[in-house]
Backbone bond lengths (Angstrom), bond angles and torsions (degrees), N, CA, C in turn:
res aa  C-N    CA-C-N  psi(-1)  N-CA   C-N-CA  omega(-1)  CA-C   N-CA-C  phi
1 M - - - 1.413 - - 1.533 109.98 -
2 V 1.324 115.49 137.22 1.464 120.82 -179.01 1.509 106.98 -99.76
3 T 1.358 115.57 128.30 1.439 120.89 174.46 1.516 107.83 -128.10
4 V 1.305 112.07 149.70 1.459 122.42 176.44 1.564 108.38 -122.42
5 V 1.307 115.87 120.94 1.447 119.25 -174.79 1.579 107.57 -129.33
6 G 1.320 113.71 143.67 1.452 118.63 175.39 1.492 107.47 -62.50
7 A 1.335 115.98 128.71 1.474 120.99 -175.23 1.536 110.08 -80.78
8 S 1.268 117.35 120.45 1.444 122.35 177.10 1.534 110.92 -76.05
9 V 1.270 116.89 169.82 1.481 121.66 176.77 1.559 109.87 -59.67
10 D 1.359 115.67 -33.59 1.444 120.12 177.08 1.539 112.56 -66.28
11 Q 1.312 117.28 -21.43 1.487 120.00 -179.76 1.516 112.31 -99.91
12 K 1.309 116.30 3.52 1.466 122.93 178.41 1.571 110.17 -54.69
13 G 1.325 115.81 -42.45 1.433 119.83 179.92 1.519 114.97 -64.12
14 V 1.314 114.57 -32.54 1.503 120.25 175.65 1.509 109.00 -65.57
15 I 1.307 117.68 -43.67 1.471 119.99 178.72 1.493 110.32 -69.53
16 F 1.326 117.29 -36.87 1.526 120.11 175.47 1.520 108.81 -57.19
17 N 1.296 118.47 -48.64 1.435 121.10 -179.39 1.530 112.31 -62.87
18 L 1.323 117.07 -42.64 1.488 118.60 179.80 1.552 109.03 -69.51
19 M 1.360 114.85 -29.20 1.483 116.85 176.83 1.544 113.58 -63.05
20 Q 1.331 114.02 -27.48 1.479 116.81 178.95 1.552 108.89 -67.16
21 L 1.300 117.71 -37.79 1.450 124.96 179.69 1.550 106.10 -68.47
22 Y 1.281 118.59 -44.91 1.457 124.48 -177.92 1.468 108.66 -61.76
23 L 1.312 121.36 -49.51 1.455 125.27 -178.33 1.518 110.66 -63.01
24 H 1.349 116.71 -35.25 1.468 122.42 175.59 1.567 107.18 -59.98
25 D 1.316 114.83 -49.23 1.455 118.08 -178.89 1.530 111.54 -61.85
26 L 1.311 115.28 -42.58 1.526 121.53 -178.29 1.589 109.96 -66.19
27 S 1.310 116.83 -26.25 1.477 118.02 -178.87 1.536 114.29 -59.86
28 E 1.346 114.34 -16.51 1.472 119.16 172.93 1.575 111.26 -68.69
29 Y 1.335 115.31 -27.18 1.479 120.60 -175.32 1.516 113.56 -113.74
30 E 1.269 119.17 -16.55 1.446 120.79 -179.52 1.518 108.35 -133.38
31 D 1.329 115.25 158.44 1.459 121.96 -177.37 1.542 109.63 -83.12
32 C 1.357 113.94 90.33 1.420 118.26 175.91 1.547 106.94 -146.87
33 S 1.301 115.25 146.18 1.468 119.79 179.65 1.558 107.90 -149.04
34 P 1.305 114.28 162.69 1.490 118.14 -177.29 1.541 110.85 -62.20
35 E 1.322 114.21 150.67 1.441 121.07 175.46 1.546 108.82 -78.18
36 A 1.326 117.67 -177.18 1.441 121.64 -179.14 1.531 113.78 -60.93
37 D 1.314 118.50 -24.84 1.452 121.58 178.22 1.549 113.75 -87.05
38 G 1.351 114.37 4.70 1.457 119.96 177.33 1.544 115.05 85.24
39 L 1.340 114.93 -0.12 1.457 121.52 177.89 1.478 111.21 -104.43
40 Y 1.339 115.54 149.23 1.498 121.61 171.01 1.500 108.22 -75.07
41 A 1.360 116.92 138.39 1.448 119.16 172.60 1.468 110.06 -76.81
42 L 1.337 115.50 135.16 1.413 121.25 176.56 1.522 110.60 -85.48
43 N 1.359 116.04 149.61 1.465 116.77 179.99 1.512 109.79 -71.05
44 K 1.323 114.92 166.58 1.475 121.57 -173.75 1.538 112.52 -65.72
45 Y 1.346 117.84 -11.97 1.428 120.54 -177.09 1.516 115.26 -88.22
46 F 1.334 116.78 -13.74 1.470 119.60 -173.60 1.552 110.51 -57.04
47 A 1.284 119.58 -51.38 1.447 123.02 -177.53 1.514 112.36 -62.46
48 L 1.291 117.05 -27.31 1.473 121.93 -176.63 1.576 112.30 -66.40
49 Y 1.337 115.06 -18.87 1.463 117.20 -178.57 1.579 109.06 -68.09
50 W 1.258 119.25 -16.39 1.440 122.28 176.34 1.530 111.00 -107.24
51 E 1.310 118.60 5.17 1.440 120.05 -177.80 1.549 113.47 -123.09
52 E 1.319 120.08 -23.56 1.458 122.83 -176.43 1.498 111.44 -109.75
53 D 1.283 117.03 146.44 1.469 123.91 -176.51 1.562 111.45 -75.82
54 D 1.313 119.67 -17.75 1.472 121.51 -176.01 1.568 111.18 -100.31
55 R 1.360 115.32 15.44 1.459 120.36 175.24 1.553 109.44 -128.30
56 F 1.313 113.60 137.49 1.469 121.18 -173.28 1.495 110.41 -129.85
57 P 1.357 117.23 108.79 1.475 122.01 174.93 1.552 110.41 -88.62
58 Y 1.304 115.83 133.03 1.493 120.42 176.70 1.536 110.29 -127.74
59 L 1.300 113.44 140.38 1.443 119.39 174.76 1.468 107.95 -102.73
60 I 1.330 119.91 133.41 1.424 125.05 176.17 1.518 107.21 -99.01
61 N 1.323 115.47 126.27 1.478 119.72 175.98 1.568 110.46 -117.59
62 V 1.281 113.80 145.47 1.479 118.91 170.56 1.515 103.61 -117.01
63 G 1.345 114.46 113.58 1.466 116.86 -170.60 1.475 108.24 65.02
64 D 1.361 117.54 -128.17 1.450 122.06 -179.50 1.555 111.41 -103.04
65 K 1.362 116.88 11.27 1.505 118.42 -176.23 1.561 108.70 -110.62
66 P 1.359 112.65 142.04 1.416 117.79 174.01 1.554 109.80 -67.32
67 A 1.345 114.74 130.22 1.511 118.86 -176.33 1.489 110.68 -120.10
68 G 1.319 120.02 -9.98 1.472 121.62 -178.42 1.490 111.96 166.03
69 F 1.300 116.23 -169.53 1.473 122.95 179.64 1.536 110.80 -149.87
70 I 1.313 112.18 159.98 1.499 118.96 171.57 1.536 105.41 -135.17
71 L 1.324 115.05 130.13 1.433 120.80 172.77 1.531 110.42 -110.34
72 V 1.324 116.71 117.18 1.467 122.10 -174.24 1.528 109.04 -108.76
73 R 1.311 115.14 139.76 1.470 119.63 173.69 1.528 110.67 -114.93
74 K 1.243 115.51 143.19 1.477 122.58 172.31 1.520 104.23 -97.64
75 L 1.335 117.80 114.82 1.473 124.66 -176.76 1.483 112.98 -91.76
76 G 1.306 118.00 -21.74 1.444 123.32 -175.23 1.532 109.61 -173.18
77 V 1.304 116.87 -169.21 1.477 119.29 177.58 1.517 109.77 -64.86
78 K 1.322 113.98 112.06 1.457 119.36 -179.96 1.502 114.97 57.08
79 L 1.311 115.61 34.70 1.452 123.69 175.85 1.487 108.91 -124.23
80 Y 1.333 118.23 118.65 1.463 124.74 -173.69 1.518 111.37 -125.25
81 S 1.330 113.92 155.01 1.470 121.68 177.50 1.543 109.80 -140.77
82 I 1.308 115.01 141.94 1.436 120.08 169.27 1.562 105.88 -80.25
83 A 1.333 116.16 113.51 1.445 119.81 -177.34 1.543 109.64 -84.15
84 E 1.343 115.20 -44.20 1.477 122.86 -179.65 1.530 107.13 -146.59
85 F 1.351 113.54 144.38 1.495 120.32 -178.96 1.494 106.40 -148.27
86 F 1.323 113.10 131.22 1.498 119.02 179.64 1.510 111.91 -144.79
87 I 1.331 116.05 137.25 1.444 122.28 169.39 1.542 105.59 -126.41
88 A 1.300 117.42 130.17 1.445 120.50 179.46 1.549 110.89 -67.79
89 R 1.303 115.17 148.31 1.434 121.76 -171.81 1.571 115.62 -51.32
90 P 1.350 117.55 -38.15 1.476 112.50 179.95 1.517 115.89 -65.15
91 Y 1.360 118.54 -12.46 1.431 123.47 -177.10 1.523 114.25 -108.73
92 R 1.314 116.71 -1.24 1.468 121.27 179.81 1.532 111.64 -74.23
93 G 1.261 115.84 145.36 1.462 121.81 175.94 1.531 113.63 75.05
94 K 1.311 115.25 11.83 1.484 121.08 -179.55 1.498 113.11 -119.13
95 G 1.310 119.87 9.04 1.400 125.58 176.05 1.525 115.91 92.45
96 A 1.299 118.38 -4.39 1.500 120.23 -176.89 1.515 109.61 -66.72
97 G 1.272 118.54 -44.08 1.459 120.94 -179.36 1.533 113.55 -63.68
98 S 1.314 114.62 -44.39 1.496 120.08 178.43 1.469 109.19 -62.72
99 K 1.310 120.19 -47.17 1.453 123.07 -179.55 1.521 111.39 -59.50
100 A 1.328 113.53 -46.73 1.479 118.53 -178.76 1.517 112.32 -63.56
101 A 1.317 117.27 -42.42 1.500 119.00 -179.42 1.508 109.94 -63.53
102 K 1.321 117.31 -44.40 1.474 120.27 179.30 1.515 113.12 -64.37
103 K 1.327 117.53 -33.28 1.460 121.69 176.15 1.517 109.91 -65.84
104 V 1.321 116.95 -43.82 1.526 120.45 176.48 1.469 111.63 -64.30
105 F 1.344 118.04 -42.91 1.471 118.57 176.93 1.541 110.66 -55.54
106 D 1.303 114.47 -44.02 1.458 118.58 -179.12 1.545 113.09 -63.55
107 L 1.322 117.62 -28.53 1.454 122.54 -178.67 1.554 111.65 -69.58
108 H 1.348 114.82 -25.95 1.481 119.14 -171.22 1.551 105.40 -128.81
109 Q 1.332 116.73 101.29 1.456 120.96 178.43 1.496 111.22 -85.44
110 G 1.323 113.57 133.81 1.467 119.66 -179.81 1.492 111.00 151.02
111 Q 1.321 117.27 -149.27 1.485 122.44 177.85 1.564 108.05 -95.22
112 W 1.306 113.28 140.47 1.460 121.32 178.62 1.472 110.53 -120.40
113 E 1.365 114.81 147.36 1.487 123.14 170.85 1.536 105.12 -130.29
114 V 1.339 113.70 128.43 1.424 122.42 179.12 1.528 109.52 -127.63
115 S 1.308 117.38 109.05 1.496 120.71 -178.30 1.501 111.85 -109.34
116 Q 1.282 116.99 152.69 1.468 124.23 176.71 1.515 111.34 -128.38
117 I 1.277 113.72 153.19 1.507 121.59 173.75 1.473 109.42 -62.13
118 E 1.283 119.06 135.75 1.465 123.42 -176.93 1.554 112.63 -52.46
119 A 1.320 116.15 -43.49 1.458 119.34 -176.22 1.535 114.03 -80.43
120 N 1.302 118.34 -13.03 1.468 123.01 -175.95 1.490 111.61 -83.68
121 K 1.342 118.29 75.50 1.465 124.31 -178.63 1.550 112.91 -61.97
122 P 1.355 118.58 -39.65 1.465 116.73 175.93 1.545 114.05 -57.90
123 A 1.364 115.06 -42.52 1.491 119.16 -179.33 1.561 108.22 -64.53
124 Q 1.317 116.35 -41.50 1.501 120.45 -179.75 1.487 110.80 -59.33
125 K 1.347 116.57 -45.21 1.459 121.80 -178.48 1.534 109.04 -65.40
126 F 1.338 116.56 -45.37 1.455 120.47 176.50 1.527 113.32 -55.16
127 W 1.333 115.69 -56.54 1.447 119.19 -176.78 1.516 113.90 -63.67
128 L 1.320 118.37 -37.94 1.440 118.40 176.35 1.531 112.38 -61.42
129 S 1.296 115.86 -40.48 1.452 122.82 178.97 1.522 110.53 -63.63
130 V 1.365 116.04 -52.35 1.427 121.27 -176.20 1.582 110.28 -62.99
131 I 1.311 117.10 -47.95 1.446 121.54 -176.53 1.532 112.46 -67.34
132 D 1.368 117.13 -40.23 1.420 121.37 175.61 1.534 110.21 -60.32
133 S 1.300 116.97 -46.62 1.481 121.65 176.93 1.493 112.68 -61.46
134 Y 1.287 115.53 -46.54 1.491 122.16 -176.29 1.527 112.66 -63.94
135 T 1.368 115.59 -40.21 1.464 122.03 -174.75 1.503 113.68 -99.25
136 N 1.313 116.99 0.94 1.468 121.05 -170.94 1.549 110.60 54.01
137 G 1.304 116.15 39.85 1.448 121.19 176.35 1.536 113.92 83.35
138 N 1.321 118.12 2.35 1.459 120.14 -178.54 1.523 111.25 -92.16
139 F 1.341 115.37 75.19 1.435 121.26 175.38 1.522 109.36 -146.80
140 V 1.285 118.25 164.74 1.449 124.27 178.31 1.517 107.93 -116.29
141 E 1.347 115.37 135.10 1.492 118.75 175.11 1.515 106.97 -107.59
142 S 1.315 115.88 137.05 1.460 122.61 178.76 1.549 107.32 -143.58
143 W 1.296 115.82 -162.22 1.453 121.43 -179.26 1.493 110.71 -120.98
144 S 1.329 117.02 132.09 1.472 119.97 175.43 1.510 109.02 -95.63
145 Y 1.310 115.99 126.41 1.457 122.49 -179.96 1.561 109.62 -98.13
146 S 1.364 116.52 -4.61 1.418 119.51 174.29 1.558 108.25 -104.71
147 S 1.312 116.46 175.48 1.436 118.76 -175.16 1.526 111.86 -69.26
148 P 1.310 118.34 130.50 1.471 126.52 -6.83 1.521 113.60 -80.04
149 V 1.282 118.52 138.09 1.434 122.25 176.47 1.513 107.77 -73.06
150 G 1.386 115.41 123.51 1.435 120.29 179.74 1.517 109.91 158.17
151 P 1.346 116.23 -166.87 1.473 120.31 -178.26 1.511 109.28 -64.43
152 K 1.380 114.52 147.38 1.416 123.03 179.49 1.574 108.07 -135.96
153 Q 1.347 115.23 129.90 1.446 118.85 173.15 1.527 108.80 -106.83
154 T 1.359 116.16 137.70 1.426 123.89 178.20 1.491 109.65 -123.45
155 F 1.343 117.82 136.39 1.458 120.92 177.76 1.569 107.95 -156.12
156 T 1.280 112.44 164.36 1.442 119.44 177.68 1.549 108.21 -122.04
157 N 1.320 114.66 137.24 1.457 119.46 175.89 1.517 111.14 -122.63
158 D 1.229 119.59 160.53 1.445 123.49 173.51 1.539 112.12 -154.03
159 M 1.269 120.68 174.36 1.428 122.34 -171.19 1.511 112.67 -72.43
160 T 1.369 116.91 -11.96 1.463 120.06 179.92 1.548 114.04 -82.93
161 R 1.353 114.98 -10.34 1.454 119.58 179.17 1.485 111.15 -60.23
162 N 1.323 117.73 140.50 1.422 122.88 176.48 1.559 110.68 -76.33
163 I 1.242 116.22 122.54 1.504 119.89 -177.69 1.461 109.49 -99.61
């Protein structure tokens, strides 16, 4: 069973650990490498997910095991963005990511923006599939010129949507 829970400060370390795997995966598409201590440096925004009201950290669990995370940003009134999304390799291709993404969309009603790195074709395929399924094809795809540069899907959800 896939669950998505708001990550408490006590779970920050779990997301930090999963973030190391995420950044390793992203190093295939972006110029990043481990620091001298063998860890990837996290951006300055990571800690803010537990400090600011417009940032929402979620832990994805499969059964009782951590399987990934979703970091959501509120960009404006009822305007949300997936800032970071990660599913550990043992859970990929089994529906955990899709279920988790849809659960987070349902938690925040409004307009959504989901952007992917231009070179990250697997992420683009995943998000197109998830968003198409979630919205019944009712989304717009455009290009993001800000970070990350690449395709961007935009859609609106509300509580009247058939789930």
